[in-house]
NUROFI-745662 format. One record per residue (C-alpha): x, y, z. Coordinates in steps of 0.001 Angstrom, whole numbers, plus 500000, padded with zeros to 6 digits. Example, Ala and Ser with C-alpha at 12.3 -4.5 7.8 and 13.67 -1.06 7.14 Angstrom:
# NUROFI-745662
512300495500507800
513670498940507140
***
This chain:
# NUROFI-745662
457104540113488352
460269540419486837
461139543705484379
463777542107481599
463829545578479756
465407546403483220
469402546496483117
469921545408486595
467208542611486214
467686541671483070
471844540937483721
470251538647486961
467321537147484437
470492536000481470
472981535144485094
469858532832486137
469203530858482623
473189530290482419
473710529236486047
470586526437484922
472294525681481682
475414524805483179
473521522682485518
472224520737482399
475168520416480944
477388519592483615
474503516756483879
474576515604480466
478857515536480547
479577512779482606
483334512937480622
484016516433482244
483275514621485784
485431511778485092
487826514138483564
488118516173487137
488146512620489093
490902511457487504
492737514539488240
492987513281491779
493611509963491168
497414508564491709
498202509138495626
496264505976496394
498237503949493824
501634504771495295
500162503356498290
498755500591496656
501940499203495143
503162498662499011
501091495789498810
501609494928495821
505251494175496816
507608490965496596
507094490751500324
503796490120499675
504581487639496799
506342485496499458
503203485486501990
500719485065498898
502748482112497080
503124480549500902
499524481006501588
498402479614498413
500986476395497976
499878475777501935
496454476484501719
494986476667498580
492456479182498737
491140478958502328
493551482133503430
491887483962500815
489509486240503569
492505487327504861
493065489541501359
489376490542501861
489600491263505635
492474493354505094
491544495096502228
489104496670504020
490512497540507371
493143499321504761
490608501398503620
489216502932506648
492952503282507519
494229505027504866
491557507316503825
491281508428507773
495322509277507724
494700510568504213
492297512896506040
494927514046508548
496837514762505431
494304517294504308
492893518549506987
496124519923508388
498910519938505870
501007517753508058
501403513966507663
501260511481510408
505141511484511381
505106515835511247
501333515353513191
503033513153515612
506292515265516520
504329517894516515
501494517018518960
502519513880520756
504800514133523774
508432513096522716
508925510602525158
505893508822523591
506100509842519941
510283509751519203
510458505986520079
507129505132517709
508406506830514725
511845505319515544
510574501969515117
508707502586511640
512046503995510453
513059500349511275
509708498990509690
510244501007506276
513777499701506142
512453496297506542
509869497230503643
512595498137501605
514923494964502245
511752493277500353
510953495458498124
515008495692496733
515170491891497664
512469491361495014
513491493197492629
517029491364492831
515281487984492456
513052488801489267
516839490430487797
518398486737488538
515201485008487384
515383486874483908
518982487394483091
520577484989485858
522376488006487590
523847487104491571
521899488580493962
524127490415495617
525085492400492186
521113492590491266
520456494661494659
523171497089493819
522015497912490447
518543497985491887
519592500609494363
521133502638492140
518369502613489648
515751503487492567
517908505857494392
518090508005490845
514446507266490608
513665509046493745
516876511887493607
515432513027489773
511791513109489484
508627514537490963
505474513297492628
503386513514489792
506024511876487199
506856509135489678
502956508791490155
502634507869486608
505466505469487216
503979503993489348
500506503565488160
501968502283484514
504037499911487048
500276498557488627
498877498477485464
501640495951483886
501874493679487190
497360493534486646
497902492774483132
500447489711484096
498201488424486426
495106488211484230
497004486508481997
498563484000484356
494672483648484983
493624483101481498
496260480210480604
494504477725479009
496136474583481853
495260477175484824
492175475265486552
490996477641489437
488511475809491814
486321479182491500
483831477845494336
486824477343496540
488109480556495889
484789482501496390
484313480571500211
487680481374500537
487132485372500543
484159485298502379
484644482227505329
487306483063507917
489519480057508542
492800479198510252
494121476050509485
496386474281511746
500353476066511754
498855479335509808
498725481528512365
502404482847511065
500954482945507332
497997484848507906
500592487206510223
502280487831507149
499917488401504813
498453490912507133
501966492593507560
502010492528503404
498545493957502826
498238496504505685
502177498024506253
502699501201508519
505037502691506229
502497503224503968
500346505039506273
502924507557506931
503154507892502876
499729508479502129
499536511484504581
502535513177503039
501920512752499564
497792513475499616
499306516588501884
501793517828499690
499046519126496700
498041521666500064
494694521239499892
494398522335503897
495415526112502635
492002526468500755
488546526678502540
486074524364503899
484076523147501059
487117522778498667
488389520324501750
485627518171502109
485674517638497856
488978516713497910
487954514496500643
485767512868498503
487847512545496018
490545510923498248
487856508372498974
487443507373495335
490837507239494606
491768504759498092
488649503032497000
489390502226493589
493553502098494035
493087499779497335
490284497094494964
493313496929492084
495762495729494845
492720493765495965
492517491706493193
496279491566492507
496930489671495779
493728487101495444
495037486547491668
498742485674493641
496542483338495931
494919481848493451
497461480769491145
499787479804493959
496371477067494870
495244476169491417
499282475478490464
501371474143493671
498505473543496179
496475471458493162
499886468850492698
500352469135496472
504042470926496120
504828472991498976
506944476136497900
510042477619499786
511511480330497726
510394482123494602
512609481416492114
511232477345493201
507836478761491999
509408480388488686
510867477685487760
507874475005488531
505634477527486464
507781476484483374
505913472230483648
502608473542485038
501673475930482771
504225476646480246
507525478773479846
505230481910478951
503945482065482353
507278481761484871
508760484811481798
505775486652482744
506172485571486746
509518487064486540
508840490274484916
506220491224487216
507869490735490594
510543492210489232
508802495364488418
506831495239491954
510178495352493739
511097498429491215
507744500397492246
507243499295496049
511007500238496505
510829503451495332
508197504093497550
509644502776500440
511806505197500193
509878507571499904
508309506823503280
511741506012504773
512481509862503872
508911511184505142
509567509852508632
513022510873509058
511948514146508538
509048514040510238
511071513608513069
512394517004512504
509435518573511923
509716518996508212
507694517439505342
509224515570502502
511307517126500215
513977515436497884
515972518425498283
515732518572502381
519034517130504290
516472515228507353
514446513406503874
517565512124501332
519453511376505027
515616509153505316
515894508355501917
519521506755502187
519017505298505730
515864503316504774
517358502039501238
521096501214501977
520513500047505126
518066497456503688
520806496549501142
523507495753504234
521503493578505894
520380492150502369
524099490920502231
523935488864505326
520713487226504579
521198483027503657
517564482633502597
516082485048500605
512348483851500413
512341483645504728
513766486650504714
510882488558502789
508488486201505067
510355487683508220
510568491036507073
506595490686506777
505999489393510051
508478492277511659
506014495231509925
502972493687511770
504281493722515398
505322497459514784
502148498409512601
499201498738515852
501638501384517918
501350503113513856
497343502541514388
497384503897517417
498882507515517181
496869508526514135
494019507524515973
495299509556519239
495598512324516518
492747512301513776
490447512003516858
491911515268518741
489991518511517987
493180520319518495
494965518433515621
491691518332513343
489741521472513682
485806520873512062
487628517481510318
488236515456513968
487065511610513250
483248511419514278
482072508717517016
481256505832514639
484465506294512833
486289506246516357
484506502621517595
485540501642513974
489347502464513658
489361501000517344
487733497979516002
490529497994513810
493362498105515532
491424495750518195
492059493131515388
495496493901514237
496551493955518145
494776490444518509
496478488475515644
499546489872516869
499186488777519805
498458484922518451
501671485083516739
503692486096519373
501659482974520916
502440480861518082
506247481815518564
506384481455521992
504136478215523160
507014475704521567
509850477604523491
507575477167526589
505565474066525982
***
C-alpha cells in the first residue's frame, strides 16, 4: 500500500496524477494536436506547386479538350505514385540529413551517379522553362505584355524571391499561391454556364482508358505530375529542419507528420489538376474545340463562360507560374549543390550557380521557342523521360541499410516502389514507340 505521507511516495503519486490529467487534457484538446500538426505543414505544398504548374495547364487543357474526361484516371494514378515516391524521398531526408542529390554523390559511384544528376539538372531547366513561360503567358493575358519582356520580368521577380527569402517565408507564400489557384478553379466550376458531366468524370477518375493518339498526352500528364526535380526538392526542404539529429522516437514522429503533410498537399494537387481537365472537358470538348494554345483557351472562355472566367483563368495561371518557378529554381540549386556534396544554401556559391543555371538557362531557351504551347507540352515529355532514372537511384539509396540504417525500406515498400518504377518505365517505352513508329512505318 502506498503511503502518501512519505515525501517520496507522495511526490511519485502527485506526478502520476499529473500525468493522468495531462493525458486526459491532451485527449480533450484536439485543437492543440491540430496546432502541433500545422507546424509540420509546408514542405508538401512546395512540392505541390510543381505539379499544378503551367506545364500541367498545357497538358491538362490538351487532355480535356481533346479527350474529355477519359484521361482523369492518369491524374489519379500519377497522384498515388507521387504520394509513395514523395514520402519515400522525404524519408531519406529525415533519416539521413541528406537530400537525394547529396546522397547520390556520397553513396553511388561517380560514373553512375554524376550523369544522372547532370540529367536531373537539365530536367530542372526544362521545368523552369515551363514555369517562366507560363507566368509570362499569364502576364500577357492580363496586361498585354509581350512574351519575352514578360519572361524577363518574371525572372527578375523569382531571383529576388529566392535570394532574399528563407525557407519558411517561401513556404507561407507558396501555400497562399496554392490557395488562390484552388479558389480560382472552384470559381470556374461554380459558374452557371459550366455544365459538368459528373458521372463521366467519376468514371474517368477510376477507369483506365487510352484513346487512339492519346499516348503523348498521357505521358505529358504523367511528366507534369510525377516530376523528377520535385523528388530532389522534397528531400532537400524536409531535411533542412535537421530532424536526423534527434533520437529515433523523434524521427518516427516526424515521418508520421511528414506523411500527413504529403497526403494533404498531394490531394490538393490532385483536385486542382482534375479541375483543369474537367473545365477543359466541360467547355472545349463539349463544344468540339481542340485547344492548341493557353491564350486560345483563355480567349474562348469569355464567350463560353463570361469575361470573369477568362480573367480568373489568367490570374491563376500567373500565380501557378510564379510559385512553380520559385520551386524549380530551388530544385536546380539543390541538385547542383548536391553534386558537389553541399546542401542547399542560397549563400553558398554552388547553390547560387545552380539556381542561376536553371533559371537563366530556361530563359535563354524560351527566346528560341516559336510555339509556347508546344514548348510547354514538350517540356513535360522530357521530364517523363528523365524520371525513371531519378526513381531508380532513389530506390537504390533508400533500400540500402548502409545509407538509411534502421529506417531502410521494408520489403513491401521496396516491391511497391519497383512497381511504380516499372509503370513509369513502361509508359516511357510506349511514348518512345509512339514517336518512332511513324519513322519506321
